[in-house]
Biopython code that builds the backbone (N, CA, C, O; Angstrom):
import numpy as np
from Bio.PDB.StructureBuilder import StructureBuilder

atoms = [
    (1, "MET", "N", (-11.670, -6.534, -4.095)),
    (1, "MET", "CA", (-11.758, -6.235, -2.695)),
    (1, "MET", "C", (-12.532, -4.923, -2.560)),
    (1, "MET", "O", (-12.216, -3.942, -3.234)),
    (2, "ARG", "N", (-13.543, -4.906, -1.692)),
    (2, "ARG", "CA", (-14.367, -3.717, -1.477)),
    (2, "ARG", "C", (-14.280, -3.311, -0.011)),
    (2, "ARG", "O", (-14.316, -4.155, 0.884)),
    (3, "HIS", "N", (-14.167, -2.019, 0.216)),
    (3, "HIS", "CA", (-14.123, -1.468, 1.567)),
    (3, "HIS", "C", (-14.978, -0.223, 1.629)),
    (3, "HIS", "O", (-15.164, 0.469, 0.629)),
    (4, "GLU", "N", (-15.493, 0.055, 2.805)),
    (4, "GLU", "CA", (-16.162, 1.321, 3.053)),
    (4, "GLU", "C", (-15.129, 2.268, 3.636)),
    (4, "GLU", "O", (-14.460, 1.934, 4.614)),
    (5, "LEU", "N", (-14.996, 3.433, 3.052)),
    (5, "LEU", "CA", (-14.000, 4.395, 3.493)),
    (5, "LEU", "C", (-14.626, 5.777, 3.467)),
    (5, "LEU", "O", (-14.939, 6.304, 2.400)),
    (6, "GLY", "N", (-14.807, 6.360, 4.631)),
    (6, "GLY", "CA", (-15.380, 7.700, 4.696)),
    (6, "GLY", "C", (-16.755, 7.794, 4.079)),
    (6, "GLY", "O", (-17.087, 8.801, 3.454)),
    (7, "GLY", "N", (-17.563, 6.757, 4.243)),
    (7, "GLY", "CA", (-18.905, 6.760, 3.686)),
    (7, "GLY", "C", (-18.960, 6.430, 2.199)),
    (7, "GLY", "O", (-20.031, 6.481, 1.596)),
    (8, "ARG", "N", (-17.833, 6.096, 1.607)),
    (8, "ARG", "CA", (-17.790, 5.751, 0.199)),
    (8, "ARG", "C", (-17.278, 4.326, 0.034)),
    (8, "ARG", "O", (-16.455, 3.861, 0.822)),
    (9, "THR", "N", (-17.763, 3.643, -0.979)),
    (9, "THR", "CA", (-17.286, 2.296, -1.275)),
    (9, "THR", "C", (-16.062, 2.402, -2.174)),
    (9, "THR", "O", (-16.095, 3.039, -3.226)),
    (10, "VAL", "N", (-14.994, 1.770, -1.740)),
    (10, "VAL", "CA", (-13.747, 1.770, -2.500)),
    (10, "VAL", "C", (-13.486, 0.336, -2.953)),
    (10, "VAL", "O", (-13.536, -0.594, -2.148)),
    (11, "THR", "N", (-13.213, 0.164, -4.226)),
    (11, "THR", "CA", (-12.939, -1.153, -4.790)),
    (11, "THR", "C", (-11.489, -1.197, -5.253)),
    (11, "THR", "O", (-11.007, -0.283, -5.922)),
    (12, "TYR", "N", (-10.812, -2.267, -4.889)),
    (12, "TYR", "CA", (-9.412, -2.448, -5.274)),
    (12, "TYR", "C", (-9.253, -3.812, -5.914)),
    (12, "TYR", "O", (-9.733, -4.817, -5.391)),
    (13, "GLU", "N", (-8.588, -3.838, -7.031)),
    (13, "GLU", "CA", (-8.267, -5.101, -7.692)),
    (13, "GLU", "C", (-6.753, -5.153, -7.853)),
    (13, "GLU", "O", (-6.163, -4.339, -8.564)),
    (14, "ALA", "N", (-6.138, -6.113, -7.188)),
    (14, "ALA", "CA", (-4.684, -6.239, -7.234)),
    (14, "ALA", "C", (-4.232, -6.649, -8.634)),
    (14, "ALA", "O", (-4.816, -7.551, -9.234)),
    (15, "PRO", "N", (-3.198, -5.992, -9.155)),
    (15, "PRO", "CA", (-2.691, -6.397, -10.471)),
    (15, "PRO", "C", (-1.909, -7.696, -10.366)),
    (15, "PRO", "O", (-1.430, -8.054, -9.290)),
    (16, "ASP", "N", (-1.781, -8.398, -11.479)),
    (16, "ASP", "CA", (-0.950, -9.592, -11.519)),
    (16, "ASP", "C", (0.496, -9.160, -11.297)),
    (16, "ASP", "O", (0.994, -8.302, -12.026)),
    (17, "PRO", "N", (1.188, -9.737, -10.300)),
    (17, "PRO", "CA", (2.566, -9.307, -10.013)),
    (17, "PRO", "C", (3.514, -9.415, -11.199)),
    (17, "PRO", "O", (4.378, -8.557, -11.380)),
    (18, "HIS", "N", (3.363, -10.463, -12.012)),
    (18, "HIS", "CA", (4.276, -10.621, -13.151)),
    (18, "HIS", "C", (4.051, -9.513, -14.188)),
    (18, "HIS", "O", (5.013, -9.007, -14.765)),
    (19, "ALA", "N", (2.808, -9.138, -14.425)),
    (19, "ALA", "CA", (2.522, -8.050, -15.356)),
    (19, "ALA", "C", (2.975, -6.711, -14.771)),
    (19, "ALA", "O", (3.490, -5.854, -15.488)),
    (20, "PHE", "N", (2.778, -6.542, -13.468)),
    (20, "PHE", "CA", (3.147, -5.293, -12.814)),
    (20, "PHE", "C", (4.655, -5.046, -12.871)),
    (20, "PHE", "O", (5.092, -3.925, -13.130)),
    (21, "PHE", "N", (5.443, -6.081, -12.632)),
    (21, "PHE", "CA", (6.898, -5.931, -12.585)),
    (21, "PHE", "C", (7.586, -6.126, -13.941)),
    (21, "PHE", "O", (8.789, -5.892, -14.047)),
    (22, "ALA", "N", (6.862, -6.545, -14.969)),
    (22, "ALA", "CA", (7.451, -6.790, -16.283)),
    (22, "ALA", "C", (8.270, -5.610, -16.821)),
    (22, "ALA", "O", (9.318, -5.841, -17.424)),
    (23, "PRO", "N", (7.836, -4.351, -16.629)),
    (23, "PRO", "CA", (8.644, -3.235, -17.142)),
    (23, "PRO", "C", (10.040, -3.133, -16.514)),
    (23, "PRO", "O", (10.914, -2.473, -17.074)),
    (24, "LEU", "N", (10.260, -3.769, -15.373)),
    (24, "LEU", "CA", (11.574, -3.730, -14.734)),
    (24, "LEU", "C", (12.563, -4.721, -15.345)),
    (24, "LEU", "O", (13.767, -4.612, -15.116)),
    (25, "ALA", "N", (12.074, -5.669, -16.107)),
    (25, "ALA", "CA", (12.935, -6.729, -16.648)),
    (25, "ALA", "C", (14.136, -6.204, -17.438)),
    (25, "ALA", "O", (15.232, -6.741, -17.272)),
    (26, "PRO", "N", (13.988, -5.179, -18.294)),
    (26, "PRO", "CA", (15.154, -4.698, -19.027)),
    (26, "PRO", "C", (16.264, -4.141, -18.122)),
    (26, "PRO", "O", (17.439, -4.150, -18.491)),
    (27, "VAL", "N", (15.882, -3.663, -16.951)),
    (27, "VAL", "CA", (16.861, -3.077, -16.032)),
    (27, "VAL", "C", (17.407, -4.114, -15.056)),
    (27, "VAL", "O", (18.610, -4.172, -14.801)),
    (28, "MET", "N", (16.502, -4.934, -14.514)),
    (28, "MET", "CA", (16.885, -5.877, -13.460)),
    (28, "MET", "C", (17.170, -7.282, -13.969)),
    (28, "MET", "O", (17.822, -8.075, -13.288)),
    (29, "GLY", "N", (16.688, -7.584, -15.150)),
    (29, "GLY", "CA", (16.832, -8.933, -15.679)),
    (29, "GLY", "C", (15.578, -9.747, -15.437)),
    (29, "GLY", "O", (14.849, -9.520, -14.472)),
    (30, "GLU", "N", (15.336, -10.698, -16.324)),
    (30, "GLU", "CA", (14.126, -11.530, -16.242)),
    (30, "GLU", "C", (14.072, -12.338, -14.945)),
    (30, "GLU", "O", (13.020, -12.435, -14.312)),
    (31, "GLN", "N", (15.198, -12.911, -14.558)),
    (31, "GLN", "CA", (15.216, -13.783, -13.381)),
    (31, "GLN", "C", (14.905, -13.004, -12.099)),
    (31, "GLN", "O", (14.109, -13.460, -11.278)),
    (32, "ALA", "N", (15.518, -11.850, -11.924)),
    (32, "ALA", "CA", (15.274, -11.039, -10.727)),
    (32, "ALA", "C", (13.834, -10.533, -10.691)),
    (32, "ALA", "O", (13.186, -10.543, -9.644)),
    (33, "THR", "N", (13.348, -10.093, -11.844)),
    (33, "THR", "CA", (11.973, -9.597, -11.918)),
    (33, "THR", "C", (10.978, -10.700, -11.590)),
    (33, "THR", "O", (10.015, -10.466, -10.861)),
    (34, "ALA", "N", (11.199, -11.896, -12.118)),
    (34, "ALA", "CA", (10.307, -13.026, -11.837)),
    (34, "ALA", "C", (10.360, -13.397, -10.358)),
    (34, "ALA", "O", (9.332, -13.732, -9.771)),
    (35, "ALA", "N", (11.546, -13.343, -9.749)),
    (35, "ALA", "CA", (11.672, -13.666, -8.320)),
    (35, "ALA", "C", (10.900, -12.671, -7.464)),
    (35, "ALA", "O", (10.233, -13.060, -6.506)),
    (36, "ILE", "N", (10.988, -11.394, -7.803)),
    (36, "ILE", "CA", (10.242, -10.367, -7.051)),
    (36, "ILE", "C", (8.745, -10.596, -7.201)),
    (36, "ILE", "O", (8.005, -10.560, -6.218)),
    (37, "ALA", "N", (8.305, -10.828, -8.419)),
    (37, "ALA", "CA", (6.885, -11.066, -8.665)),
    (37, "ALA", "C", (6.401, -12.310, -7.928)),
    (37, "ALA", "O", (5.308, -12.310, -7.360)),
    (38, "ASP", "N", (7.204, -13.365, -7.935)),
    (38, "ASP", "CA", (6.837, -14.587, -7.213)),
    (38, "ASP", "C", (6.692, -14.318, -5.718)),
    (38, "ASP", "O", (5.787, -14.847, -5.074)),
    (39, "ARG", "N", (7.575, -13.504, -5.175)),
    (39, "ARG", "CA", (7.502, -13.175, -3.745)),
    (39, "ARG", "C", (6.220, -12.402, -3.437)),
    (39, "ARG", "O", (5.540, -12.694, -2.454)),
    (40, "TYR", "N", (5.892, -11.429, -4.264)),
    (40, "TYR", "CA", (4.651, -10.673, -4.067)),
    (40, "TYR", "C", (3.441, -11.587, -4.160)),
    (40, "TYR", "O", (2.500, -11.461, -3.375)),
    (41, "ARG", "N", (3.463, -12.508, -5.118)),
    (41, "ARG", "CA", (2.341, -13.445, -5.261)),
    (41, "ARG", "C", (2.224, -14.328, -4.014)),
    (41, "ARG", "O", (1.115, -14.572, -3.539)),
    (42, "ALA", "N", (3.349, -14.808, -3.479)),
    (42, "ALA", "CA", (3.334, -15.655, -2.283)),
    (42, "ALA", "C", (2.799, -14.888, -1.073)),
    (42, "ALA", "O", (1.986, -15.413, -0.312)),
    (43, "VAL", "N", (3.248, -13.665, -0.900)),
    (43, "VAL", "CA", (2.786, -12.855, 0.246)),
    (43, "VAL", "C", (1.286, -12.594, 0.137)),
    (43, "VAL", "O", (0.586, -12.574, 1.149)),
    (44, "SER", "N", (0.797, -12.396, -1.065)),
    (44, "SER", "CA", (-0.628, -12.090, -1.238)),
    (44, "SER", "C", (-1.528, -13.249, -0.845)),
    (44, "SER", "O", (-2.729, -13.054, -0.654)),
    (45, "THR", "N", (-0.975, -14.460, -0.719)),
    (45, "THR", "CA", (-1.788, -15.609, -0.326)),
    (45, "THR", "C", (-1.864, -15.777, 1.184)),
    (45, "THR", "O", (-2.628, -16.604, 1.682)),
    (46, "GLN", "N", (-1.078, -14.996, 1.913)),
    (46, "GLN", "CA", (-1.073, -15.106, 3.370)),
    (46, "GLN", "C", (-2.308, -14.421, 3.944)),
    (46, "GLN", "O", (-2.717, -13.376, 3.439)),
    (47, "PRO", "N", (-2.907, -14.984, 4.984)),
    (47, "PRO", "CA", (-4.153, -14.424, 5.520)),
    (47, "PRO", "C", (-3.982, -13.065, 6.200)),
    (47, "PRO", "O", (-4.945, -12.303, 6.278)),
    (48, "ASP", "N", (-2.801, -12.745, 6.689)),
    (48, "ASP", "CA", (-2.632, -11.485, 7.427)),
    (48, "ASP", "C", (-1.483, -10.684, 6.835)),
    (48, "ASP", "O", (-0.524, -10.361, 7.537)),
    (49, "HIS", "N", (-1.572, -10.362, 5.545)),
    (49, "HIS", "CA", (-0.471, -9.661, 4.894)),
    (49, "HIS", "C", (-0.677, -8.152, 4.789)),
    (49, "HIS", "O", (0.215, -7.440, 4.329)),
    (50, "SER", "N", (-1.838, -7.658, 5.209)),
    (50, "SER", "CA", (-2.061, -6.218, 5.113)),
    (50, "SER", "C", (-1.458, -5.505, 6.321)),
    (50, "SER", "O", (-1.284, -6.093, 7.388)),
    (51, "ILE", "N", (-1.148, -4.250, 6.132)),
    (51, "ILE", "CA", (-0.566, -3.445, 7.208)),
    (51, "ILE", "C", (-1.670, -2.592, 7.812)),
    (51, "ILE", "O", (-2.221, -1.705, 7.159)),
    (52, "THR", "N", (-1.980, -2.874, 9.055)),
    (52, "THR", "CA", (-2.982, -2.095, 9.764)),
    (52, "THR", "C", (-2.303, -0.916, 10.446)),
    (52, "THR", "O", (-1.076, -0.863, 10.523)),
    (53, "ALA", "N", (-3.094, 0.025, 10.937)),
    (53, "ALA", "CA", (-2.530, 1.190, 11.631)),
    (53, "ALA", "C", (-1.701, 0.750, 12.835)),
    (53, "ALA", "O", (-0.673, 1.357, 13.136)),
    (54, "GLU", "N", (-2.139, -0.296, 13.518)),
    (54, "GLU", "CA", (-1.416, -0.776, 14.696)),
    (54, "GLU", "C", (-0.098, -1.466, 14.350)),
    (54, "GLU", "O", (0.808, -1.524, 15.181)),
    (55, "ARG", "N", (0.014, -1.990, 13.126)),
    (55, "ARG", "CA", (1.232, -2.675, 12.700)),
    (55, "ARG", "C", (2.081, -1.840, 11.757)),
    (55, "ARG", "O", (3.053, -2.342, 11.193)),
    (56, "SER", "N", (1.729, -0.572, 11.578)),
    (56, "SER", "CA", (2.455, 0.269, 10.636)),
    (56, "SER", "C", (3.848, 0.602, 11.155)),
    (56, "SER", "O", (4.083, 0.627, 12.364)),
    (57, "ALA", "N", (4.758, 0.855, 10.240)),
    (57, "ALA", "CA", (6.112, 1.250, 10.631)),
    (57, "ALA", "C", (6.069, 2.548, 11.422)),
    (57, "ALA", "O", (6.840, 2.731, 12.364)),
    (58, "GLN", "N", (5.173, 3.442, 11.045)),
    (58, "GLN", "CA", (5.039, 4.722, 11.758)),
    (58, "GLN", "C", (4.733, 4.473, 13.229)),
    (58, "GLN", "O", (5.350, 5.083, 14.102)),
    (59, "LYS", "N", (3.792, 3.589, 13.508)),
    (59, "LYS", "CA", (3.414, 3.279, 14.889)),
    (59, "LYS", "C", (4.537, 2.529, 15.602)),
    (59, "LYS", "O", (4.908, 2.889, 16.719)),
    (60, "LEU", "N", (5.076, 1.498, 14.973)),
    (60, "LEU", "CA", (6.101, 0.668, 15.606)),
    (60, "LEU", "C", (7.396, 1.428, 15.873)),
    (60, "LEU", "O", (8.094, 1.139, 16.845)),
    (61, "LEU", "N", (7.722, 2.397, 15.021)),
    (61, "LEU", "CA", (8.944, 3.179, 15.199)),
    (61, "LEU", "C", (8.718, 4.464, 15.992)),
    (61, "LEU", "O", (9.669, 5.185, 16.296)),
    (62, "GLY", "N", (7.464, 4.749, 16.325)),
    (62, "GLY", "CA", (7.160, 5.945, 17.096)),
    (62, "GLY", "C", (7.331, 7.237, 16.309)),
    (62, "GLY", "O", (7.645, 8.282, 16.879)),
    (63, "VAL", "N", (7.123, 7.162, 14.997)),
    (63, "VAL", "CA", (7.243, 8.349, 14.153)),
    (63, "VAL", "C", (5.947, 9.153, 14.268)),
    (63, "VAL", "O", (4.862, 8.594, 14.109)),
    (64, "PRO", "N", (6.045, 10.443, 14.539)),
    (64, "PRO", "CA", (4.813, 11.236, 14.665)),
    (64, "PRO", "C", (4.080, 11.323, 13.326)),
    (64, "PRO", "O", (4.690, 11.174, 12.268)),
    (65, "PRO", "N", (2.782, 11.562, 13.378)),
    (65, "PRO", "CA", (2.029, 11.673, 12.126)),
    (65, "PRO", "C", (2.499, 12.888, 11.330)),
    (65, "PRO", "O", (3.071, 13.824, 11.889)),
    (66, "PRO", "N", (2.250, 12.864, 10.015)),
    (66, "PRO", "CA", (2.662, 14.017, 9.206)),
    (66, "PRO", "C", (1.879, 15.257, 9.620)),
    (66, "PRO", "O", (0.806, 15.145, 10.214)),
    (67, "PRO", "N", (2.406, 16.436, 9.311)),
    (67, "PRO", "CA", (1.681, 17.661, 9.664)),
    (67, "PRO", "C", (0.329, 17.707, 8.957)),
    (67, "PRO", "O", (0.111, 17.045, 7.942)),
    (68, "ARG", "N", (-0.556, 18.493, 9.515)),
    (68, "ARG", "CA", (-1.878, 18.640, 8.909)),
    (68, "ARG", "C", (-1.771, 19.341, 7.562)),
    (68, "ARG", "O", (-0.874, 20.151, 7.329)),
    (69, "THR", "N", (-2.698, 19.011, 6.694)),
    (69, "THR", "CA", (-2.781, 19.734, 5.427)),
    (69, "THR", "C", (-3.400, 21.099, 5.703)),
    (69, "THR", "O", (-3.957, 21.330, 6.776)),
    (70, "ALA", "N", (-3.301, 21.989, 4.743)),
    (70, "ALA", "CA", (-3.916, 23.317, 4.903)),
    (70, "ALA", "C", (-5.418, 23.174, 5.123)),
    (70, "ALA", "O", (-6.000, 23.879, 5.947)),
    (71, "GLY", "N", (-6.044, 22.254, 4.381)),
    (71, "GLY", "CA", (-7.487, 22.031, 4.548)),
    (71, "GLY", "C", (-7.842, 21.544, 5.939)),
    (71, "GLY", "O", (-8.841, 21.976, 6.514)),
    (72, "GLN", "N", (-7.022, 20.635, 6.490)),
    (72, "GLN", "CA", (-7.271, 20.144, 7.851)),
    (72, "GLN", "C", (-7.099, 21.271, 8.866)),
    (72, "GLN", "O", (-7.892, 21.399, 9.799)),
    (73, "TRP", "N", (-6.063, 22.085, 8.680)),
    (73, "TRP", "CA", (-5.812, 23.186, 9.598)),
    (73, "TRP", "C", (-6.971, 24.176, 9.572)),
    (73, "TRP", "O", (-7.421, 24.623, 10.627)),
    (74, "LEU", "N", (-7.464, 24.526, 8.378)),
    (74, "LEU", "CA", (-8.580, 25.447, 8.280)),
    (74, "LEU", "C", (-9.832, 24.859, 8.911)),
    (74, "LEU", "O", (-10.583, 25.575, 9.573)),
    (75, "ALA", "N", (-10.068, 23.574, 8.718)),
    (75, "ALA", "CA", (-11.226, 22.924, 9.339)),
    (75, "ALA", "C", (-11.103, 22.944, 10.861)),
    (75, "ALA", "O", (-12.089, 23.153, 11.567)),
    (76, "ASP", "N", (-9.876, 22.723, 11.364)),
    (76, "ASP", "CA", (-9.666, 22.726, 12.803)),
    (76, "ASP", "C", (-9.919, 24.076, 13.439)),
    (76, "ASP", "O", (-10.272, 24.154, 14.615)),
    (77, "ILE", "N", (-9.742, 25.152, 12.664)),
    (77, "ILE", "CA", (-10.001, 26.486, 13.226)),
    (77, "ILE", "C", (-11.340, 27.025, 12.733)),
    (77, "ILE", "O", (-11.603, 28.226, 12.790)),
    (78, "ASP", "N", (-12.190, 26.100, 12.242)),
    (78, "ASP", "CA", (-13.556, 26.409, 11.820)),
    (78, "ASP", "C", (-13.644, 27.432, 10.685)),
    (78, "ASP", "O", (-14.519, 28.299, 10.690)),
    (79, "LEU", "N", (-12.738, 27.328, 9.716)),
    (79, "LEU", "CA", (-12.840, 28.194, 8.528)),
    (79, "LEU", "C", (-13.241, 27.400, 7.326)),
    (79, "LEU", "O", (-13.377, 27.956, 6.236)),
]
sb = StructureBuilder()
sb.init_structure("model")
sb.init_model(0)
sb.init_chain("A")
sb.init_seg("    ")
for serial, (resi, resn, name, xyz) in enumerate(atoms, 1):
    if name == "N":
        sb.init_residue(resn, " ", resi, " ")
    sb.init_atom(name, np.array(xyz, "f"), 0.0, 1.0, " ", f" {name:<3s}", serial, name[0])
structure = sb.get_structure()
C-alpha cells in the first residue's frame, strides 16, 4: 500500500496476522492466538476497515487533540 504523506511517499506492507501474533501463543495459547489472527485477517478483507479522521474514536468521543509538541509551538510563534 502506497500513500502520499506530507510530500513523501509512504509504503506499508501489512504483516501476516498469524506470524505477527505467533509470539503470543505461549501466553495466550495456540487456539486463542489463531482466533485473533483469523479475526484480523477477516477484517483486512473488508473494503472499509481503515479508520479515517472522521471515524476516529477521538472525533466520535469528542476528545480534544493532544497538546502541541515543542516544535509545533515554536513554529506557531515563528521561532
